[in-house]
PyMOL Python script that loads the backbone (N, CA, C, O; Angstrom):
from pymol import cmd

cmd.read_pdbstr("""\
ATOM      1  N   UNK A   1     -17.997   8.903  51.616  1.00  0.00           N
ATOM      2  CA  UNK A   1     -17.621   7.872  50.588  1.00  0.00           C
ATOM      3  C   UNK A   1     -19.019   7.066  50.187  1.00  0.00           C
ATOM      4  O   UNK A   1     -19.657   6.597  51.129  1.00  0.00           O
ATOM      5  N   UNK A   2     -19.485   6.896  48.950  1.00  0.00           N
ATOM      6  CA  UNK A   2     -20.557   6.088  48.544  1.00  0.00           C
ATOM      7  C   UNK A   2     -20.100   4.848  48.830  1.00  0.00           C
ATOM      8  O   UNK A   2     -19.063   4.603  49.447  1.00  0.00           O
ATOM      9  N   UNK A   3     -20.935   3.991  48.346  1.00  0.00           N
ATOM     10  CA  UNK A   3     -20.915   2.808  48.513  1.00  0.00           C
ATOM     11  C   UNK A   3     -20.402   2.100  47.401  1.00  0.00           C
ATOM     12  O   UNK A   3     -20.094   0.925  47.601  1.00  0.00           O
ATOM     13  N   UNK A   4     -20.229   2.639  46.121  1.00  0.00           N
ATOM     14  CA  UNK A   4     -19.544   2.190  45.053  1.00  0.00           C
ATOM     15  C   UNK A   4     -18.004   1.865  45.244  1.00  0.00           C
ATOM     16  O   UNK A   4     -17.365   0.814  45.185  1.00  0.00           O
ATOM     17  N   UNK A   5     -17.633   3.304  45.521  1.00  0.00           N
ATOM     18  CA  UNK A   5     -16.026   3.687  45.442  1.00  0.00           C
ATOM     19  C   UNK A   5     -15.363   3.196  46.941  1.00  0.00           C
ATOM     20  O   UNK A   5     -15.599   3.530  48.102  1.00  0.00           O
ATOM     21  N   UNK A   6     -14.632   2.452  46.459  1.00  0.00           N
ATOM     22  CA  UNK A   6     -13.633   1.806  47.303  1.00  0.00           C
ATOM     23  C   UNK A   6     -11.988   1.699  47.286  1.00  0.00           C
ATOM     24  O   UNK A   6     -11.499   1.742  46.157  1.00  0.00           O
ATOM     25  N   UNK A   7     -11.292   1.597  48.120  1.00  0.00           N
ATOM     26  CA  UNK A   7      -9.712   1.470  47.928  1.00  0.00           C
ATOM     27  C   UNK A   7      -9.351   2.749  47.304  1.00  0.00           C
ATOM     28  O   UNK A   7     -10.047   3.719  47.007  1.00  0.00           O
ATOM     29  N   UNK A   8      -7.774   2.459  47.145  1.00  0.00           N
ATOM     30  CA  UNK A   8      -7.148   3.888  46.571  1.00  0.00           C
ATOM     31  C   UNK A   8      -7.412   4.321  45.515  1.00  0.00           C
ATOM     32  O   UNK A   8      -7.605   3.450  44.666  1.00  0.00           O
ATOM     33  N   UNK A   9      -7.530   5.577  45.108  1.00  0.00           N
ATOM     34  CA  UNK A   9      -7.682   6.130  43.795  1.00  0.00           C
ATOM     35  C   UNK A   9      -6.456   6.016  43.087  1.00  0.00           C
ATOM     36  O   UNK A   9      -5.351   6.253  43.573  1.00  0.00           O
ATOM     37  N   UNK A  10      -6.696   5.628  41.866  1.00  0.00           N
ATOM     38  CA  UNK A  10      -5.634   5.772  40.790  1.00  0.00           C
ATOM     39  C   UNK A  10      -5.479   6.807  39.926  1.00  0.00           C
ATOM     40  O   UNK A  10      -6.441   7.468  39.535  1.00  0.00           O
ATOM     41  N   UNK A  11      -4.284   7.025  39.570  1.00  0.00           N
ATOM     42  CA  UNK A  11      -3.961   8.208  38.628  1.00  0.00           C
ATOM     43  C   UNK A  11      -4.597   7.891  37.112  1.00  0.00           C
ATOM     44  O   UNK A  11      -4.230   6.906  36.471  1.00  0.00           O
ATOM     45  N   UNK A  12      -5.358   8.615  36.730  1.00  0.00           N
ATOM     46  CA  UNK A  12      -5.547   8.838  35.361  1.00  0.00           C
ATOM     47  C   UNK A  12      -4.570   8.513  34.242  1.00  0.00           C
ATOM     48  O   UNK A  12      -4.737   7.677  33.354  1.00  0.00           O
ATOM     49  N   UNK A  13      -3.559   9.281  34.423  1.00  0.00           N
ATOM     50  CA  UNK A  13      -2.362   8.910  33.352  1.00  0.00           C
ATOM     51  C   UNK A  13      -0.991   8.839  34.041  1.00  0.00           C
ATOM     52  O   UNK A  13      -0.577   9.475  35.009  1.00  0.00           O
ATOM     53  N   UNK A  14      -0.488   8.045  33.407  1.00  0.00           N
ATOM     54  CA  UNK A  14       1.206   7.848  33.873  1.00  0.00           C
ATOM     55  C   UNK A  14       2.135   9.155  34.007  1.00  0.00           C
ATOM     56  O   UNK A  14       1.872  10.257  33.524  1.00  0.00           O
ATOM     57  N   UNK A  15       2.824   8.950  34.462  1.00  0.00           N
ATOM     58  CA  UNK A  15       3.835  10.577  34.575  1.00  0.00           C
ATOM     59  C   UNK A  15       4.638  10.146  33.280  1.00  0.00           C
ATOM     60  O   UNK A  15       4.955   9.010  32.931  1.00  0.00           O
ATOM     61  N   UNK A  16       4.972  11.819  32.430  1.00  0.00           N
ATOM     62  CA  UNK A  16       5.274  11.284  31.199  1.00  0.00           C
ATOM     63  C   UNK A  16       6.845  11.242  31.551  1.00  0.00           C
ATOM     64  O   UNK A  16       7.377  12.021  32.342  1.00  0.00           O
ATOM     65  N   UNK A  17       7.476  10.271  30.884  1.00  0.00           N
ATOM     66  CA  UNK A  17       9.028   9.920  30.952  1.00  0.00           C
ATOM     67  C   UNK A  17       9.835  11.200  30.191  1.00  0.00           C
ATOM     68  O   UNK A  17       9.431  11.701  29.142  1.00  0.00           O
ATOM     69  N   UNK A  18      11.035  11.629  30.903  1.00  0.00           N
ATOM     70  CA  UNK A  18      11.782  12.679  30.531  1.00  0.00           C
ATOM     71  C   UNK A  18      12.534  12.444  29.321  1.00  0.00           C
ATOM     72  O   UNK A  18      13.213  11.417  29.312  1.00  0.00           O
ATOM     73  N   UNK A  19      12.556  13.257  28.198  1.00  0.00           N
ATOM     74  CA  UNK A  19      13.421  12.964  27.208  1.00  0.00           C
ATOM     75  C   UNK A  19      14.928  12.577  27.492  1.00  0.00           C
ATOM     76  O   UNK A  19      15.551  11.878  26.692  1.00  0.00           O
ATOM     77  N   UNK A  20      15.446  13.019  28.567  1.00  0.00           N
ATOM     78  CA  UNK A  20      16.709  12.918  28.682  1.00  0.00           C
ATOM     79  C   UNK A  20      17.151  11.719  29.579  1.00  0.00           C
ATOM     80  O   UNK A  20      18.295  11.549  29.998  1.00  0.00           O
ATOM     81  N   UNK A  21      16.049  10.894  29.816  1.00  0.00           N
ATOM     82  CA  UNK A  21      16.162   9.354  30.489  1.00  0.00           C
ATOM     83  C   UNK A  21      16.705   8.640  29.346  1.00  0.00           C
ATOM     84  O   UNK A  21      16.610   7.475  29.731  1.00  0.00           O
ATOM     85  N   UNK A  22      17.228   8.600  28.151  1.00  0.00           N
ATOM     86  CA  UNK A  22      16.953   7.560  27.329  1.00  0.00           C
ATOM     87  C   UNK A  22      18.344   6.742  27.503  1.00  0.00           C
ATOM     88  O   UNK A  22      19.424   7.332  27.475  1.00  0.00           O
ATOM     89  N   UNK A  23      18.261   5.659  27.642  1.00  0.00           N
ATOM     90  CA  UNK A  23      19.630   4.685  27.694  1.00  0.00           C
ATOM     91  C   UNK A  23      19.957   4.188  26.310  1.00  0.00           C
ATOM     92  O   UNK A  23      19.153   4.317  25.386  1.00  0.00           O
ATOM     93  N   UNK A  24      21.063   3.657  26.174  1.00  0.00           N
ATOM     94  CA  UNK A  24      21.402   2.947  25.089  1.00  0.00           C
ATOM     95  C   UNK A  24      20.410   2.246  23.871  1.00  0.00           C
ATOM     96  O   UNK A  24      20.360   2.343  22.645  1.00  0.00           O
ATOM     97  N   UNK A  25      19.662   1.496  24.900  1.00  0.00           N
ATOM     98  CA  UNK A  25      18.849   0.645  24.164  1.00  0.00           C
ATOM     99  C   UNK A  25      17.427   1.571  23.568  1.00  0.00           C
ATOM    100  O   UNK A  25      16.872   1.170  22.545  1.00  0.00           O
ATOM    101  N   UNK A  26      17.069   2.424  24.064  1.00  0.00           N
ATOM    102  CA  UNK A  26      16.296   3.447  23.334  1.00  0.00           C
ATOM    103  C   UNK A  26      16.826   4.276  22.517  1.00  0.00           C
ATOM    104  O   UNK A  26      15.998   4.928  21.881  1.00  0.00           O
ATOM    105  N   UNK A  27      18.083   4.528  22.262  1.00  0.00           N
ATOM    106  CA  UNK A  27      18.908   5.311  21.356  1.00  0.00           C
ATOM    107  C   UNK A  27      18.871   4.403  20.190  1.00  0.00           C
ATOM    108  O   UNK A  27      18.501   4.762  19.072  1.00  0.00           O
ATOM    109  N   UNK A  28      19.254   3.260  20.483  1.00  0.00           N
ATOM    110  CA  UNK A  28      19.442   2.336  19.173  1.00  0.00           C
ATOM    111  C   UNK A  28      18.139   1.944  18.722  1.00  0.00           C
ATOM    112  O   UNK A  28      18.197   1.502  17.575  1.00  0.00           O
ATOM    113  N   UNK A  29      16.915   1.947  19.239  1.00  0.00           N
ATOM    114  CA  UNK A  29      15.933   1.419  18.830  1.00  0.00           C
ATOM    115  C   UNK A  29      15.312   2.725  17.867  1.00  0.00           C
ATOM    116  O   UNK A  29      14.817   2.465  16.770  1.00  0.00           O
ATOM    117  N   UNK A  30      15.381   4.123  18.366  1.00  0.00           N
ATOM    118  CA  UNK A  30      15.218   5.133  17.767  1.00  0.00           C
ATOM    119  C   UNK A  30      15.991   5.481  16.469  1.00  0.00           C
ATOM    120  O   UNK A  30      15.560   6.179  15.552  1.00  0.00           O
ATOM    121  N   UNK A  31      17.199   4.882  16.539  1.00  0.00           N
ATOM    122  CA  UNK A  31      18.225   5.181  15.102  1.00  0.00           C
ATOM    123  C   UNK A  31      17.583   3.888  14.102  1.00  0.00           C
ATOM    124  O   UNK A  31      17.488   3.999  12.880  1.00  0.00           O
ATOM    125  N   UNK A  32      17.229   2.834  14.765  1.00  0.00           N
ATOM    126  CA  UNK A  32      16.546   1.828  13.854  1.00  0.00           C
ATOM    127  C   UNK A  32      15.445   1.882  12.960  1.00  0.00           C
ATOM    128  O   UNK A  32      15.372   1.455  11.808  1.00  0.00           O
ATOM    129  N   UNK A  33      14.420   2.593  13.804  1.00  0.00           N
ATOM    130  CA  UNK A  33      12.988   3.079  13.449  1.00  0.00           C
ATOM    131  C   UNK A  33      13.158   4.009  12.288  1.00  0.00           C
ATOM    132  O   UNK A  33      12.564   3.859  11.220  1.00  0.00           O
ATOM    133  N   UNK A  34      14.146   5.144  12.595  1.00  0.00           N
ATOM    134  CA  UNK A  34      14.396   6.275  11.432  1.00  0.00           C
ATOM    135  C   UNK A  34      15.185   5.528  10.226  1.00  0.00           C
ATOM    136  O   UNK A  34      14.835   5.759   9.069  1.00  0.00           O
ATOM    137  N   UNK A  35      16.144   4.722  10.472  1.00  0.00           N
ATOM    138  CA  UNK A  35      16.760   4.188   9.180  1.00  0.00           C
ATOM    139  C   UNK A  35      15.482   3.238   8.478  1.00  0.00           C
ATOM    140  O   UNK A  35      15.381   3.342   7.256  1.00  0.00           O
ATOM    141  N   UNK A  36      14.522   2.338   9.172  1.00  0.00           N
ATOM    142  CA  UNK A  36      13.348   1.753   8.541  1.00  0.00           C
ATOM    143  C   UNK A  36      12.514   2.600   7.893  1.00  0.00           C
ATOM    144  O   UNK A  36      11.979   2.238   6.845  1.00  0.00           O
ATOM    145  N   UNK A  37      12.282   3.899   8.453  1.00  0.00           N
ATOM    146  CA  UNK A  37      11.358   5.052   7.553  1.00  0.00           C
ATOM    147  C   UNK A  37      12.132   5.366   6.559  1.00  0.00           C
ATOM    148  O   UNK A  37      11.466   5.460   5.528  1.00  0.00           O
ATOM    149  N   UNK A  38      13.259   5.574   6.400  1.00  0.00           N
ATOM    150  CA  UNK A  38      13.973   6.149   5.418  1.00  0.00           C
ATOM    151  C   UNK A  38      14.076   5.335   4.205  1.00  0.00           C
ATOM    152  O   UNK A  38      13.932   5.740   3.051  1.00  0.00           O
ATOM    153  N   UNK A  39      14.338   4.148   4.588  1.00  0.00           N
ATOM    154  CA  UNK A  39      14.191   2.879   3.807  1.00  0.00           C
ATOM    155  C   UNK A  39      12.710   2.956   2.887  1.00  0.00           C
ATOM    156  O   UNK A  39      12.543   3.124   1.678  1.00  0.00           O
ATOM    157  N   UNK A  40      11.812   2.777   3.908  1.00  0.00           N
ATOM    158  CA  UNK A  40      10.321   2.775   3.419  1.00  0.00           C
ATOM    159  C   UNK A  40       9.997   3.885   2.265  1.00  0.00           C
ATOM    160  O   UNK A  40       9.409   3.587   1.225  1.00  0.00           O
ATOM    161  N   UNK A  41      10.464   5.235   2.583  1.00  0.00           N
ATOM    162  CA  UNK A  41       9.913   6.094   1.856  1.00  0.00           C
ATOM    163  C   UNK A  41      11.051   6.188   0.666  1.00  0.00           C
ATOM    164  O   UNK A  41      10.650   6.804  -0.321  1.00  0.00           O
ATOM    165  N   UNK A  42      12.396   5.685   0.585  1.00  0.00           N
ATOM    166  CA  UNK A  42      13.145   5.623  -0.313  1.00  0.00           C
ATOM    167  C   UNK A  42      12.159   4.574  -1.723  1.00  0.00           C
ATOM    168  O   UNK A  42      11.840   4.886  -2.870  1.00  0.00           O
ATOM    169  N   UNK A  43      11.994   3.585  -1.097  1.00  0.00           N
ATOM    170  CA  UNK A  43      11.034   2.331  -1.847  1.00  0.00           C
ATOM    171  C   UNK A  43       9.872   2.971  -2.383  1.00  0.00           C
ATOM    172  O   UNK A  43       9.592   2.926  -3.580  1.00  0.00           O
ATOM    173  N   UNK A  44       9.179   3.574  -1.507  1.00  0.00           N
ATOM    174  CA  UNK A  44       7.773   4.151  -2.051  1.00  0.00           C
ATOM    175  C   UNK A  44       8.083   5.333  -3.276  1.00  0.00           C
ATOM    176  O   UNK A  44       7.302   5.514  -4.209  1.00  0.00           O
ATOM    177  N   UNK A  45       9.107   5.943  -3.132  1.00  0.00           N
ATOM    178  CA  UNK A  45       9.460   6.752  -4.110  1.00  0.00           C
ATOM    179  C   UNK A  45       9.815   5.839  -5.568  1.00  0.00           C
ATOM    180  O   UNK A  45       9.342   6.080  -6.679  1.00  0.00           O
ATOM    181  N   UNK A  46      10.700   4.826  -5.249  1.00  0.00           N
ATOM    182  CA  UNK A  46      11.273   4.371  -6.278  1.00  0.00           C
ATOM    183  C   UNK A  46       9.951   3.239  -7.135  1.00  0.00           C
ATOM    184  O   UNK A  46      10.102   2.661  -8.211  1.00  0.00           O
ATOM    185  N   UNK A  47       8.827   3.209  -6.314  1.00  0.00           N
ATOM    186  CA  UNK A  47       7.742   2.087  -6.664  1.00  0.00           C
ATOM    187  C   UNK A  47       6.719   3.060  -7.400  1.00  0.00           C
ATOM    188  O   UNK A  47       6.004   2.522  -8.246  1.00  0.00           O
ATOM    189  N   UNK A  48       6.557   4.441  -7.182  1.00  0.00           N
ATOM    190  CA  UNK A  48       5.680   5.329  -7.357  1.00  0.00           C
ATOM    191  C   UNK A  48       6.008   5.739  -8.937  1.00  0.00           C
ATOM    192  O   UNK A  48       5.114   6.233  -9.624  1.00  0.00           O
ATOM    193  N   UNK A  49       7.305   5.512  -9.461  1.00  0.00           N
ATOM    194  CA  UNK A  49       7.580   5.945 -10.895  1.00  0.00           C
ATOM    195  C   UNK A  49       7.159   4.944 -11.837  1.00  0.00           C
ATOM    196  O   UNK A  49       7.236   5.141 -13.049  1.00  0.00           O
ATOM    197  N   UNK A  50       6.709   3.864 -11.328  1.00  0.00           N
ATOM    198  CA  UNK A  50       6.538   2.548 -12.218  1.00  0.00           C
ATOM    199  C   UNK A  50       4.992   2.754 -12.424  1.00  0.00           C
ATOM    200  O   UNK A  50       4.422   3.690 -11.863  1.00  0.00           O
ATOM    201  N   UNK A  51       4.265   1.792 -13.304  1.00  0.00           N
ATOM    202  CA  UNK A  51       3.171   1.749 -13.411  1.00  0.00           C
ATOM    203  C   UNK A  51       2.449   0.362 -12.832  1.00  0.00           C
ATOM    204  O   UNK A  51       3.191  -0.486 -12.337  1.00  0.00           O
ATOM    205  N   UNK A  52       1.071   0.127 -12.883  1.00  0.00           N
ATOM    206  CA  UNK A  52       0.621  -0.976 -12.091  1.00  0.00           C
ATOM    207  C   UNK A  52       1.330  -2.159 -12.190  1.00  0.00           C
ATOM    208  O   UNK A  52       2.112  -2.211 -13.139  1.00  0.00           O
ATOM    209  N   UNK A  53       1.262  -3.183 -11.419  1.00  0.00           N
ATOM    210  CA  UNK A  53       2.102  -4.378 -11.847  1.00  0.00           C
ATOM    211  C   UNK A  53       1.277  -5.281 -12.472  1.00  0.00           C
ATOM    212  O   UNK A  53       1.893  -6.243 -12.932  1.00  0.00           O
ATOM    213  N   UNK A  54       0.033  -5.295 -12.649  1.00  0.00           N
ATOM    214  CA  UNK A  54      -0.913  -6.070 -13.273  1.00  0.00           C
ATOM    215  C   UNK A  54      -1.352  -5.316 -14.242  1.00  0.00           C
ATOM    216  O   UNK A  54      -2.044  -4.361 -13.892  1.00  0.00           O
ATOM    217  N   UNK A  55      -1.137  -5.473 -15.462  1.00  0.00           N
ATOM    218  CA  UNK A  55      -2.060  -4.770 -16.820  1.00  0.00           C
ATOM    219  C   UNK A  55      -3.081  -5.247 -17.407  1.00  0.00           C
ATOM    220  O   UNK A  55      -3.180  -6.455 -17.190  1.00  0.00           O
ATOM    221  N   UNK A  56      -3.634  -4.964 -17.853  1.00  0.00           N
ATOM    222  CA  UNK A  56      -4.898  -5.314 -18.701  1.00  0.00           C
ATOM    223  C   UNK A  56      -6.449  -5.365 -17.832  1.00  0.00           C
ATOM    224  O   UNK A  56      -7.527  -5.735 -18.297  1.00  0.00           O
ATOM    225  N   UNK A  57      -6.209  -4.949 -16.662  1.00  0.00           N
ATOM    226  CA  UNK A  57      -7.433  -4.976 -15.571  1.00  0.00           C
ATOM    227  C   UNK A  57      -8.161  -6.279 -15.591  1.00  0.00           C
ATOM    228  O   UNK A  57      -7.411  -7.189 -15.236  1.00  0.00           O
ATOM    229  N   UNK A  58      -9.425  -6.696 -15.900  1.00  0.00           N
ATOM    230  CA  UNK A  58      -9.936  -7.928 -15.521  1.00  0.00           C
ATOM    231  C   UNK A  58      -9.483  -9.242 -16.348  1.00  0.00           C
ATOM    232  O   UNK A  58      -9.582  -9.145 -17.572  1.00  0.00           O
ATOM    233  N   UNK A  59      -9.092 -10.224 -15.921  1.00  0.00           N
ATOM    234  CA  UNK A  59      -8.435 -11.275 -16.292  1.00  0.00           C
ATOM    235  C   UNK A  59      -9.604 -12.017 -17.105  1.00  0.00           C
ATOM    236  O   UNK A  59     -10.646 -12.229 -16.485  1.00  0.00           O
ATOM    237  N   UNK A  60      -9.493 -12.522 -18.750  1.00  0.00           N
ATOM    238  CA  UNK A  60     -10.616 -12.894 -19.423  1.00  0.00           C
ATOM    239  C   UNK A  60     -10.068 -14.544 -19.579  1.00  0.00           C
ATOM    240  O   UNK A  60      -8.875 -14.802 -19.739  1.00  0.00           O
ATOM    241  N   UNK A  61     -11.003 -15.467 -19.515  1.00  0.00           N
ATOM    242  CA  UNK A  61     -10.949 -16.790 -19.636  1.00  0.00           C
ATOM    243  C   UNK A  61     -10.469 -17.022 -21.554  1.00  0.00           C
ATOM    244  O   UNK A  61     -10.683 -16.232 -22.474  1.00  0.00           O
ATOM    245  N   UNK A  62     -10.011 -17.938 -21.584  1.00  0.00           N
ATOM    246  CA  UNK A  62      -9.917 -18.428 -23.228  1.00  0.00           C
ATOM    247  C   UNK A  62     -11.268 -18.665 -23.989  1.00  0.00           C
ATOM    248  O   UNK A  62     -11.501 -18.691 -25.198  1.00  0.00           O
ATOM    249  N   UNK A  63     -12.042 -18.820 -22.955  1.00  0.00           N
ATOM    250  CA  UNK A  63     -13.097 -19.805 -23.773  1.00  0.00           C
ATOM    251  C   UNK A  63     -14.618 -18.413 -24.245  1.00  0.00           C
ATOM    252  O   UNK A  63     -15.075 -17.537 -23.511  1.00  0.00           O
ATOM    253  N   UNK A  64     -14.951 -18.712 -25.500  1.00  0.00           N
ATOM    254  CA  UNK A  64     -15.818 -17.870 -26.055  1.00  0.00           C
ATOM    255  C   UNK A  64     -17.359 -18.359 -26.150  1.00  0.00           C
ATOM    256  O   UNK A  64     -18.209 -17.625 -26.654  1.00  0.00           O
TER     257      UNK A  64
END
""", "prot")
cmd.dss("prot")
cmd.show_as("cartoon", "prot")
cmd.util.cbc("prot")
cmd.orient("prot")
């Protein structure tokens, strides 16, 4: 052992969690996320059909 290294070596990565180990909270969370993604996609599709919110480009003052 070199002088710098000491103590127990730690693993670089955590072991992956099995897909089958989902409890009710995980399933509800994934379902909620999927619904939010679906709503977001619908809103993006709805908003893409319309033009820009602000028209006219640069706002000019009334003074000349």
